[in-house]
TORGUVEX-908086 format. One record per atom (N, C-alpha, C): y, z, x; residue in one letter. Coordinates in steps of 0.001 Angstrom, whole numbers, padded with zeros to 6 digits, always signed. Layout:
TORGUVEX-908086
YZXa;...
end
This chain:
TORGUVEX-908086
+008163+044172-118781m;+009484+044360-119365m;+010575+044512-118317m;+010206+044898-117104n;+011204+045101-116060n;+011506+043845-115270n;+010902+042729-115636e;+011151+041492-114909e;+012534+040959-115247e;+013293+040619-114222i;+014663+040124-114415i;+014605+038687-114914i;+015243+038433-116046t;+015303+037074-116603t;+016710+036499-116592t;+017724+037374-116569t;+019124+036937-116599t;+019929+037760-115616t;+020782+037086-114844v;+021631+037774-113866v;+023066+037287-114044v;+023987+038246-114066g;+025413+037922-114061g;+026013+038236-112712g;+026717+037266-112134l;+027340+037438-110817l;+028855+037473-110965l;+029476+038489-110398d;+030930+038541-110310d;+031307+038254-108862d;+031788+037053-108611l;+032048+036593-107246l;+033407+037096-106759l;+033469+037439-105487a;+034716+037829-104838a;+034682+037316-103397a;+035745+037590-102645k;+035836+037051-101295k;+034825+037676-100342k;+034601+038983-100460r;+033760+039683-099501r;+032442+040158-100107r;+032475+040601-101351v;+031286+041161-101974v;+031038+040478-103320v;+029789+040600-103792v;+029387+040035-105080v;+028670+041125-105857v;+029141+041410-107068s;+028483+042376-107946s;+027546+041626-108876s;+026344+042155-109063l;+025381+041511-109956l;+024821+042509-110950l;+024494+041977-112104c;+023873+042765-113168c;+022676+041975-113665c;+021484+042554-113579g;+020263+041879-114006g;+019682+042504-115259g;+019263+041670-116210e;+018681+042146-117460e;+017311+041521-117661e;+016463+042224-118419d;+015158+041653-118753d;+015267+040850-120049d;+014137+040388-120564s;+014142+039508-121740s;+014664+040192-122991s;+014626+041528-123043s;+015114+042257-124208s;+016595+042597-124107s;+017232+042253-122989g;+018644+042552-122803g;+018910+043896-122171g;+017889+044595-121716r;+018067+045890-121072r;+018410+045703-119600r;+019396+046457-119120v;+019827+046340-117725v;+018732+046869-116809v;+018309+046045-115882v;+017253+046399-114944v;+017834+046770-113579v;+018864+046059-113176v;+019421+046289-111846v;+020923+046060-111876v;+021639+046909-111146r;+023060+046716-110845r;+023211+046881-109340r;+023873+045937-108732r;+023940+045992-107265r;+025190+045262-106789r;+025696+045703-105647t;+026799+045021-104975t;+026312+044551-103616t;+026427+043251-103357l;+025927+042646-102123l;+027061+041991-101356l;+026898+041912-100061r;+027777+041069-099258r;+027519+039613-099616r;+028531+038804-099521r;+028386+037398-099933r;+027224+036704-099215r;+027096+036973-097924e;+026065+036278-097151e;+024654+036740-097515e;+024533+037839-098255a;+023202+038346-098619a;+022757+037909-100008a;+023641+037238-100759v;+023323+036894-102151v;+022177+035893-102219v;+022261+034809-101454i;+021238+033761-101521i;+019886+034319-101079i;+019883+035159-100038a;+018621+035762-099575a;+018018+036662-100653a;+018865+037370-101405w;+018361+038248-102473w;+017693+037422-103572w;+018303+036310-103954f;+017724+035466-105004f;+016471+034728-104513f;+016393+034459-103217a;+015222+033765-102686a;+013956+034608-102830a;+014104+035914-102950q;+012956+036813-103085q;+012629+037140-104538q;+013366+036558-105491r;+013182+036869-106901r;+012578+035683-107648r;+011837+035955-108734p;+011355+034845-109580p;+012539+034104-110190p;+012316+032866-110565t;+013402+032061-111124t;+013927+032710-112401t;+015253+032642-112572c;+015886+033259-113729c;+017171+032505-114060c;+017814+032914-115127l;+019095+032350-115541l;+020210+033128-114865l;+021091+032416-114160v;+022169+033063-113410v;+023501+032546-113937v;+024369+033459-114318g;+025700+033099-114795g;+026777+033605-113864g;+027881+032852-113785m;+029025+033264-112966m;+030279+032622-113543m;+031412+033257-113282e;+032683+032712-113750e;+033105+031541-112876e;+033828+030608-113486a;+034384+029484-112741a;+035481+030000-111817a;+035253+029889-110519c;+036217+030372-109535c;+035896+029688-108210c;+036630+030067-107180s;+036393+029505-105862s;+034969+029812-105393s;+034267+028808-104936s;+032901+028856-104418s;+031836+028947-105504s;+032211+028946-106798a;+031209+029034-107860a;+030285+027820-107839a;+030832+026638-107593h;+030006+025428-107578h;+029036+025452-106391h;+029497+025983-105260w;+028593+026075-104109w;+027440+027022-104407w;+027743+028192-104963f;+026690+029134-105321f;+025729+028511-106329f;+026257+027788-107307a;+025408+027165-108327a;+024459+026151-107693a;+024954+025362-106744r;+024091+024376-106081r;+023011+025064-105249r;+023394+026123-104530e;+022423+026825-103698e;+021350+027510-104544e;+021753+028114-105649l;+020788+028785-106518l;+019884+027775-107214l;+020435+026628-107588a;+019607+025589-108203a;+018569+025068-107221a;+018923+025002-105940a;+017965+024557-104928a;+016800+025536-104796a;+017028+026803-105135l;+015956+027804-105104l;+015144+027823-106397l;+015525+027000-107366g;+014790+026932-108623g;+015399+027702-109762g;+016501+028412-109525h;+017142+029184-110589h;+017981+028257-111472h;+018238+028695-112704s;+019105+027955-113627s;+020509+028555-113526s;+021394+027876-112828a;+022747+028388-112595a;+023700+027837-113650a;+024528+028721-114221r;+025505+028342-115238r;+026873+028900-114840r;+027893+028073-115008i;+029266+028479-114721i;+030025+028567-116042i;+030737+029673-116249i;+031440+029927-117499i;+032935+030076-117223i;+033759+029520-118094a;+035201+029718-117984a;+035532+031196-118202a;+036420+031789-117403p;+036726+033224-117526p;+037164+033646-118924p;+037863+032777-119639e;+038338+033151-120975e;+037193+033352-121956e;+036027+032750-121683f;+034878+032946-122562f;+034094+034214-122207f;+034336+034739-121021v;+033654+035969-120596v;+034401+037197-121095v;+035710+037108-121172r;+036553+038267-121486r;+036125+039021-122750r;+035770+038350-123862p;+035394+039113-125071p;+034134+039963-124904p;+033317+039700-123895f;+032068+040434-123716f;+032225+041660-122823f;+033431+041879-122282r;+033664+043057-121460r;+033880+044261-122368r;+033037+045265-122259l;+033052+046383-123194l;+034002+047498-122797l;+034420+047541-121549s;+035275+048636-121093s;+036328+048074-120155s;+036888+048932-119305g;+037931+048487-118397g;+037437+047445-117422g;+038378+046729-116820k;+038013+045643-115909k;+037705+046186-114522k;+036458+046007-114105n;+036064+046238-112720n;+034884+045319-112423n;+034444+045287-111185d;+033403+044338-110795d;+032106+044558-111563d;+031727+045809-111759t;+030476+046109-112461t;+030529+045655-113908t;+031634+045960-114595n;+031770+045551-115989n;+031883+044033-116124n;+032529+043399-115153d;+032624+041933-115184d;+031245+041293-115060d;+030421+041811-114163a;+029072+041259-113990a;+028251+041444-115264a;+028382+042613-115915a;+027655+042847-117165a;+028146+041913-118271a;+029456+041663-118315a;+030009+040759-119319a;+029519+039331-119104a;+029456+038900-117847i;+028952+037560-117542i;+027492+037445-117942i;+026722+038496-117680c;+025300+038504-118029c;+025117+038383-119542c;+025973+039057-120315a;+025885+038967-121775a;+026353+037602-122269a;+027396+037049-121642a;+027948+035774-122099a;+026988+034614-121856a;+026302+034629-120720v;+025454+033488-120368v;+024236+033389-121278v;+023895+034473-121976r;+022742+034463-122877r;+023082+033886-124251r;+024353+033690-124537q;+024745+033238-125870q;+024326+031788-126100q;+023663+031513-127229p;+023171+030139-127461p;+024284+029116-127662p;+025473+029567-128127q;+026571+028635-128391q;+027582+028562-127241q;+027274+029198-126134m;+028220+029237-125029m;+028395+027841-124417m;+029639+027529-124056r;+029940+026261-123384r;+030079+026529-121887r;+029439+025683-121097f;+029402+025899-119651f;+030168+024804-118919f;+030597+025144-117717v;+031236+024181-116825v;+030148+023416-116085v;+030238+022098-116080t;+029254+021292-115367t;+029392+021501-113863t;+028283+021712-113206v;+028300+021967-111758v;+028624+020676-111016v;+029614+020737-110157k;+030005+019562-109370k;+029136+019466-108125k;+028846+018235-107728g;+028141+018000-106485g;+029082+018111-105301g;+028512+018198-104105a;+029329+018343-102901a;+030223+017126-102695a;+029702+015933-103027e;+030483+014708-102844e;+031702+014695-103762e;+031519+015121-105006q;+032648+015153-105933q;+033699+016162-105495q;+033264+017311-105044q;+034230+018291-104555q;+034974+017774-103331q;+034279+017029-102491a;+034934+016471-101303a;+035997+015451-101697a;+035719+014676-102756r;+036722+013711-103215r;+037966+014418-103737r;+037775+015573-104356l;+038918+016315-104884l;+039711+017013-103786l;+039113+017189-102608v;+039835+017811-101494v;+041095+017013-101165v;+041000+015691-101187v;+042161+014849-100876v;+043280+015097-101888v;+042913+015237-103154h;+043923+015502-104183h;+044568+016866-103980h;+043771+017864-103631r;+044325+019201-103434r;+045261+019228-102225r;+044869+018543-101149l;+045741+018490-099978l;+047033+017747-100298l;+046917+016644-101014r;+048110+015872-101387r;+049045+016706-102255r;+048477+017432-103198q;+049279+018284-104066q;+050002+019366-103262q;+049296+019968-102301g;+049913+020996-101480g;+051022+020446-100600g;+050786+019260-100019w;+051826+018662-099166w;+053027+018217-099984w;+052810+017794-101214q;+053939+017462-102075q;+054813+018685-102325q;+054164+019804-102621e;+054918+021043-102845e;+055645+021469-101569e;+054986+021287-100422e;+055612+021651-099150e;+056807+020743-098851e;+056669+019463-099191r;+057783+018531-098989r;+058974+018912-099868r;+058705+019233-101137t;+059785+019643-102034t;+060463+020907-101525t;+059662+021868-101050a;+060237+023102-100508a;+061084+022809-099270a;+060611+021900-098410g;+061372+021561-097209g;+062701+020899-097531g;+062707+020011-098525i;+063956+019347-098916i;+064922+020344-099526i;+064415+021251-100360n;+065281+022288-100945n;+065842+023201-099865n;+065025+023466-098836r;+065509+024288-097725r;+066661+023581-096998r;+066492+022276-096763l;+067568+021500-096130l;+068831+021546-096983l;+068660+021364-098272r;+069814+021339-099168r;+070553+022689-099141r;+069791+023780-099147g;+070419+025089-099113g;+071152+025364-097815g;+070545+024967-096681l;+071196+025188-095383l;+072501+024412-095269l;+072475+023161-095727l;+073688+022353-095641l;+074757+022827-096612l;+074331+023379-097766a;+075315+023885-098721a;+076079+025073-098147a;+075446+025839-097242e;+076126+026959-096595e;+077306+026488-095746e;+077287+025219-095371f;+078372+024662-094544f;+079165+023613-095311f;+079125+023717-096631g;+079973+022855-097454g;+079463+021458-097671g;+078197+021174-097297r;+077630+019827-097504r;+076717+019874-098742r;+077163+019295-099841v;+076399+019284-101088v;+076127+017826-101454v;+074880+017546-101805y;+074451+016170-102050y;+073862+016035-103450y;+073761+014813-103970p;+073175+014600-105309p;+071739+015129-105392p;+071300+015381-106616n;+069988+016007-106842n;+068855+014995-106769n;+068638+014427-105613n;+067442+013623-105373n;+067064+013744-103905n;+065782+013541-103622a;+065270+013777-102275a;+065897+012839-101250a;+066067+011568-101609a;+066605+010590-100656a;+068010+010976-100215a;+068838+011423-101159a;+070215+011786-100810a;+070246+012990-099872a;+069362+013956-100100a;+069336+015133-099235a;+068895+014779-097830a;+067885+013891-097717i;+067400+013516-096381i;+068448+012694-095641i;+069085+011746-096340v;+070148+010951-095709v;+071302+011847-095283v;+071648+012822-096126g;+072721+013750-095765g;+072375+014577-094541g;+071108+015016-094446a;+070695+015804-093285a;+070731+014963-092016a;+070335+013697-092110r;+070389+012812-090940r;+071828+012557-090509r;+072711+012423-091479t;+074127+012227-091140t;+074697+013468-090475t;+074241+014643-090949a;+074757+015889-090379a;+074343+016066-088928a;+073266+015402-088495l;+072817+015532-087104l;+073873+015034-086126l;+074674+014068-086545t;+075692+013495-085653t;+077086+014052-085928t;+077161+015018-086840d;+078468+015616-087181d;+078753+016756-086211d;+079638+016510-085262e;+079913+017501-084220e;+080743+018668-084715e;+081251+018585-085942t;+081988+019734-086494t;+081041+020844-086936t;+079764+020523-087043l;+078778+021522-087433l;+078240+022228-086186l;+077848+023489-086304p;+077315+024217-085138p;+076066+023539-084563p;+075913+023648-083244l;+074778+023024-082572l;+073448+023614-083042l;+073424+024915-083277a;+072184+025550-083729a;+071740+024985-085075a;+072694+024710-085950l;+072354+024131-087249l;+071772+022733-087073l;+072395+021922-086219r;+071904+020544-086034r;+070512+020536-085410r;+070247+021471-084498r;+068902+021556-083931r;+067885+021951-085001r;+068258+022895-085855g;+067363+023293-086944g;+067108+022152-087912g;+068151+021373-088213l;+067971+020225-089110l;+067038+019191-088489l;+067146+018993-087197a;+066279+018017-086525a;+064813+018448-086624a;+064547+019743-086420r;+063168+020217-086541r;+062666+020089-087976r;+063538+020401-088950a;+063140+020299-090356a;+062847+018850-090750a;+063651+017919-090270l;+063420+016504-090576l;+062135+016005-089931l;+061865+016467-088715e;+060611+016084-088053e;+059404+016606-088837e;+059518+017825-089362h;+058444+018395-090179h;+058245+017570-091457h;+059327+017149-092089l;+059224+016341-093306l;+058583+014986-093018l;+058906+014400-091853r;+058279+013116-091488r;+056774+013278-091316r;+056351+014380-090716a;+054914+014630-090543a;+054225+014792-091905a;+054889+015472-092831i;+054311+015636-094172i;+054200+014291-094869i;+055219+013453-094744e;+055190+012143-095402e;+054074+011263-094839e;+053785+011403-093545l;+052663+010661-092963l;+051338+011136-093565l;+051207+012439-093758q;+049985+012976-094373q;+049853+012503-095817q;+050959+012477-096552l;+050929+011999-097937l;+050526+010531-097998l;+051053+009741-097071a;+050704+008316-097049a;+049219+008121-096752a;+048667+008939-095851e;+047240+008841-095545e;+046401+009246-096748e;+046826+010266-097465c;+046112+010664-098686c;+046127+009538-099720c;+047272+008897-099876d;+047371+007801-100843d;+046446+006646-100465d;+046359+006353-099169r;+045458+005274-098735r;+044001+005642-098997r;+043650+006904-098736e;+042270+007334-098954e;+041908+007315-100437e;+042836+007725-101292i;+042593+007697-102734i;+042453+006264-103224i;+043281+005354-102693a;+043183+003948-103091a;+041827+003361-102694a;+041329+003717-101497r;+040003+003234-101085r;+038920+003802-101997r;+039081+005048-102378d;+038107+005690-103261d;+038040+004975-104607d;+039183+004582-105147v;+039220+003885-106443v;+038592+002505-106326v;+038836+001816-105220r;+038257+000473-105052r;+036735+000509-105021r;+036175+001615-104536d;+034715+001707-104397d;+034034+002332-105612d;+034801+002737-106622d;+034232+003438-107776d;+034407+002590-109032d;+033321+002075-109614p;+033447+001244-110832p;+034055+001994-112008p;+033751+003292-112135r;+034326+004063-113245r;+035844+004170-113101r;+036314+004428-111884a;+037753+004516-111657a;+038427+003181-111907a;+037771+002097-111516q;+038329+000772-111772q;+038469+000510-113263q;+037482+000984-114034r;+037496+000728-115472r;+038622+001508-116159r;+038778+002785-115829v;+039790+003581-116520v;+041198+003260-116037v;+041308+002638-114887r;+042638+002325-114364r;+043366+001298-115222r;+042651+000558-116043r;+043289-000459-116876r;+044050+000129-118061r;+043907+001413-118315i;+044629+002040-119420i;+046109+002151-119061i;+046970+001856-120022a;+048415+001995-119806a;+048747+003454-119541a;+049384+003737-118422g;+049729+005116-118066g;+048711+005795-117173g;+047660+005095-116781v;+046657+005632-115860v;+046691+004798-114585v;+047156+005397-113505g;+047256+004690-112243g;+046131+005052-111297g;+046320+004713-110038v;+045292+004952-109022v;+044990+006441-108877v;+046045+007255-108833l;+045862+008695-108633l;+045084+009322-109792l;+045470+008989-111018t;+044794+009560-112183t;+043359+009061-112281t;+043146+007775-112017a;+041791+007215-112093a;+040859+007906-111102a;+041344+008132-109887s;+040524+008804-108882s;+040239+010246-109276s;+041261+010947-109770a;+041077+012357-110156a;+040111+012494-111318a;+040187+011600-112291v;+039284+011658-113450v;+037849+011395-113010v;+037649+010365-112192a;+036293+010026-111750a;+035675+011151-110924a;+036495+011873-110169a;+035969+012951-109328a;+035795+014257-110095a;+036576+014464-111155t;+036547+015743-111872t;+035510+015756-112985t;+035424+014666-113738v;+034531+014625-114899v;+033127+014261-114423v;+032278+015250-114320v;+030924+015040-113803v;+030070+014295-114817v;+030027+014807-116036d;+029176+014227-117079d;+029975+014152-118370d;+030600+013026-118683p;+031392+012929-119925p;+030553+013093-121180p;+029237+012896-121078a;+028379+013034-122252a;+028254+014481-122717a;+028723+015438-121900q;+028676+016836-122340q;+029655+017102-123470q;+030622+016203-123667f;+031570+016329-124770f;+031060+015510-125947f;+031035+016127-127124r;+030492+015454-128296r;+031342+014269-128731r;+032638+014361-128542c;+033536+013313-129018c;+034765+013279-128117c;+035613+012282-128366a;+036816+012119-127554a;+037790+013264-127770a;+037856+013791-128994r;+038778+014895-129247r;+038372+016138-128462r;+037082+016371-128322q;+036635+017534-127556q;+037019+017386-126087q;+036973+016161-125585f;+037397+015913-124203f;+038895+016191-124053f;+039708+015733-125035a;+041147+016002-124987a;+041421+017495-125088a;+040627+018208-125905a;+040795+019656-126023a;+040444+020348-124713a;+039435+019831-124016w;+039047+020388-122719w;+040188+020279-121710w;+041002+019237-121842l;+042146+019047-120951l;+043372+019828-121413l;+043300+020454-122584g;+044405+021288-123050g;+045564+020537-123652g;+045341+019324-124200i;+046438+018549-124792i;+046226+018329-126287i;+045540+019278-126916t;+045435+019291-128371t;+046152+020540-128893t;+046603+020536-130141p;+047368+021683-130663p;+046509+022935-130756p;+047150+024064-130505r;+046491+025353-130701r;+046421+025637-132198r;+045246+025987-132679q;+045064+026192-134106q;+044998+027680-134434q;+045745+028054-135477y;+045688+029421-135993y;+045666+029314-137515y;+044491+029042-138061s;+044341+028773-139483s;+043598+029907-140157s;+043978+030184-141390t;+043328+031237-142160t;+043571+030996-143646t;+042654+031472-144470g;+042816+031346-145909g;+042886+029921-146401g;+042244+029020-145681g;+042277+027623-146085g;+043543+026889-145715g;+044476+027573-145032k;+045723+026938-144621k;+045653+026602-143133k;+045867+025344-142815t;+045810+024884-141430t;+047170+025048-140778t;+047204+025739-139671q;+048430+025922-138908q;+048182+025462-137473q;+048952+024489-137036l;+048829+023952-135690l;+050088+024273-134902l;+049915+024717-133676g;+051051+025081-132838g;+051205+024155-131651g;+051643+024714-130541r;+051814+023934-129321r;+050447+023626-128696r;+050456+022753-127712i;+049190+022419-127057i;+048631+023652-126349i;+047322+023694-126202t;+046664+024889-125675t;+046875+025075-124174t;+047048+023976-123434r;+047194+024013-121971r;+045978+024644-121300r;+044828+024458-121868r;+043602+024917-121228r;+043115+023870-120241r;+042072+024230-119507g;+041400+023254-118663g;+042151+022933-117387g;+041917+021739-116881d;+042420+021311-115577d;+043900+020953-115671d;+044763+021794-115133s;+046207+021550-115212s;+046615+020328-114398s;+045882+020027-113328y;+046215+018870-112491y;+046002+017570-113253y;+044853+017424-113908l;+044595+016224-114695l;+045581+016105-115845l;+045862+017227-116499r;+046790+017198-117630r;+048180+016744-117173r;+048627+017239-116032a;+049934+016838-115507a;+049962+015354-115170a;+048884+014842-114587l;+048840+013418-114258l;+048903+012557-115517l;+048205+012976-116571l;+048229+012202-117813l;+049612+012211-118450l;+050289+013354-118413v;+051626+013429-118996v;+052618+012617-118169v;+052503+012693-116843q;+053388+011895-115994q;+053135+010395-116191q;+051863+010026-116327g;+051555+008630-116595g;+052062+008167-117941g;+052121+009097-118895a;+052643+008750-120217a;+054110+008348-120148a;+054850+008874-119183r;+056255+008470-119026r;+056368+006984-118741r;+055524+006496-117824s;+055594+005069-117499s;+055114+004221-118674s;+054100+004695-119410a;+053629+003943-120575a;+054716+003852-121639a;+055450+004947-121844l;+056530+004941-122831l;+057647+003991-122417l;+058054+004062-121159q;+059130+003171-120699q;+058717+001707-120780q;+057460+001417-120428a;+056983+000030-120512a;+056975-000463-121948a;+056585+000382-122895a;+056565-000016-124302a;+057977-000247-124836a;+058922+000590-124425l;+060296+000440-124909l;+060971-000807-124347l;+060548-001234-123158r;+061153-002429-122557r;+060667-003724-123199r;+059510-003687-123851l;+058946-004907-124425l;+059718-005342-125667l;+059862-006642-125814a;+060434-007179-127054a;+059451-006949-128199a;+059930-006728-129423p;+059019-006459-130551p;+057924-007504-130720p;+058225-008768-130424s;+057221-009820-130612s;+056101-009764-129578s;+056336-009066-128459r;+055343-009015-127385r;+054553-007704-127361r;+054828-006803-128290r;+054180-005500-128271r;+052734-005581-128773r;+051859-004905-128053t;+050468-004780-128503t;+050386-003670-129552t;+049198-003464-130093r;+049027-002392-131071r;+049369-001031-130460r;+048946-000821-129215l;+049214+000454-128568l;+050701+000644-128307l;+051371-000369-127754s;+052792-000233-127456s;+053615-000101-128733s;+053199-000777-129819a;+053903-000621-131093a;+053749+000804-131623a;+052556+001385-131448w;+052344+002772-131869w;+053199+003711-131037w;+053322+003453-129739i;+054130+004313-128869i;+055591+004287-129310i;+056118+003092-129587v;+057527+002973-129994v;+057750+003670-131337v;+056823+003498-132276a;+056970+004142-133584a;+056887+005662-133456a;+055998+006155-132597t;+055874+007598-132393t;+057128+008173-131753t;+057681+007447-130802y;+058913+007878-130143y;+060066+007977-131141y;+060169+007004-132052a;+061236+007026-133057a;+061051+008178-134041a;+059804+008622-134241r;+059525+009634-135251r;+059641+011062-134712r;+059139+011314-133485i;+059050+012705-133020i;+059799+012968-131711i;+060409+011982-131110g;+061203+012231-129913g;+060427+012055-128609g;+061141+012269-127510y;+060632+011908-126181y;+059461+012768-125735y;+059637+014088-125673h;+058634+014959-125054h;+057347+015018-125866h;+057463+015097-127183k;+056259+015112-128009k;+055513+013788-127919k;+056255+012709-127751t;+055606+011397-127595t;+054789+011354-126308t;+055311+011961-125243l;+054558+011991-123983l;+053216+012692-124169l;+053218+013815-124880v;+051967+014537-125116v;+051036+013709-125997v;+051599+013020-127002a;+050777+012181-127877a;+050124+011046-127097a;+050873+010427-126181i;+050311+009344-125355i;+049229+009905-124437i;+049489+011063-123816a;+048490+011678-122945a;+047222+011998-123727a;+047372+012467-124960n;+046217+012763-125813n;+045425+011496-126105n;+046121+010440-126462k;+045424+009183-126755k;+044743+008635-125499k;+045418+008720-124358n;+044811+008229-123123n;+043571+009043-122751n;+043601+010355-123007a;+042427+011182-122729a;+041242+010716-123571a;+041493+010367-124811r;+040404+009894-125679r;+039881+008536-125219r;+040803+007678-124767l;+040367+006388-124215l;+039546+006595-122948l;+039944+007560-122136l;+039185+007858-120919l;+037747+008244-121262l;+037587+009098-122273w;+036241+009521-122660w;+035404+008329-123098w;+035986+007434-123871v;+035250+006252-124347v;+034797+005397-123172v;+035710+005166-122223l;+035369+004307-121087l;+034370+004962-120144l;+034402+006291-120046l;+033473+006979-119164l;+032075+007093-119768l;+031988+007132-121088t;+030682+007287-121732t;+030027+005958-122064t;+030815+004912-122169r;+030269+003600-122523r;+030615+002596-121434r;+029668+001868-121027d;+029870+000863-119977d;+030416-000402-120613d;+031658-000320-121080q;+032308-001444-121763q;+033701-001627-121206q;+034202-002871-121150p;+035559-003097-120699p;+036570-002629-121725p;+037806-002384-121275l;+038871-001936-122157l;+039354-003091-123007l;+039592-002813-124277r;+040114-003840-125149r;+041565-004170-124763r;+041985-005377-125071a;+043265-005867-124570a;+044447-005053-125101a;+044359-004525-126347h;+045531-003853-126913h;+045784-002496-126286h;+044828-001967-125496a;+045027-000663-124853a;+045231-000800-123353a;+045230-002005-122838a;+045291-002213-121389a;+046712-002144-120874a;+046809-002191-119551i;+048127-002188-118884i;+048890-003431-119292i;+050193-003238-119502q;+051016-004388-119873q;+051113-005350-118691q;
end
């Protein structure tokens, strides 16, 4: 009865709290270990079910534990929260994870391989450099505004204005030197962004799944690469709607008494993929609106009709939802995209 069959891990940067239970659900062990001692501790134990919240390094721990023969499961934090019986601390979190992983209806995060995580590194770096570039341009705009130089609200105008200010001798020398360093920093960031784009393009060329989904209207190279690297096993979703719900672009439901009430989208899941789909929906909408009525496909005709009925922003979410469902179909079935859903 004292044999550990289920373990809940609460991962942190320096230490890991664990809670072990036997087959009857009785707590057998509670312990806090240094991160580097976790794998060694499990190597000395019989194989068991191990649960942990989806967080930084969770996929690495899952791969290492699976190599030792354990059954590793990753759970979204929102599914663990209802099982916490008292205040939030590491011990209670580990016990909640241990209780959650035993549930027969629990939904788990698919463990990513090292190669898939490496492919996503390029996307994460690109995303960070984009944010850094935007911050740098805003910094330039603010500095120049202090000296009466105000430019239109676009990146190109701010950079051109900063370059012009370098030769403006009416401005203080210290300011011009600072602008020169800031512009040099922005050029270095743009070189990194260009290298990321080239690497992502090579990744898409070598991936048949990415090539297949890229034909969807509103899905470009960046989205195709991110989808192929993020979605490990599309068959884990029962249907296309469940895949769209996983991305957080289905309405939040609050129904009772037989009355269905739908609200805003849930915004659950991968915010990066969801943002790419919504941004891609902008280009799909513009392309559909530019087409003459006689040249519209079934998809573009639906986009135009939806836009006329519910407006711009809701149409973008509707297109992203439809594209998510098309993505699931193409990822689960080795079939080409039908012509009415393809890129114009």
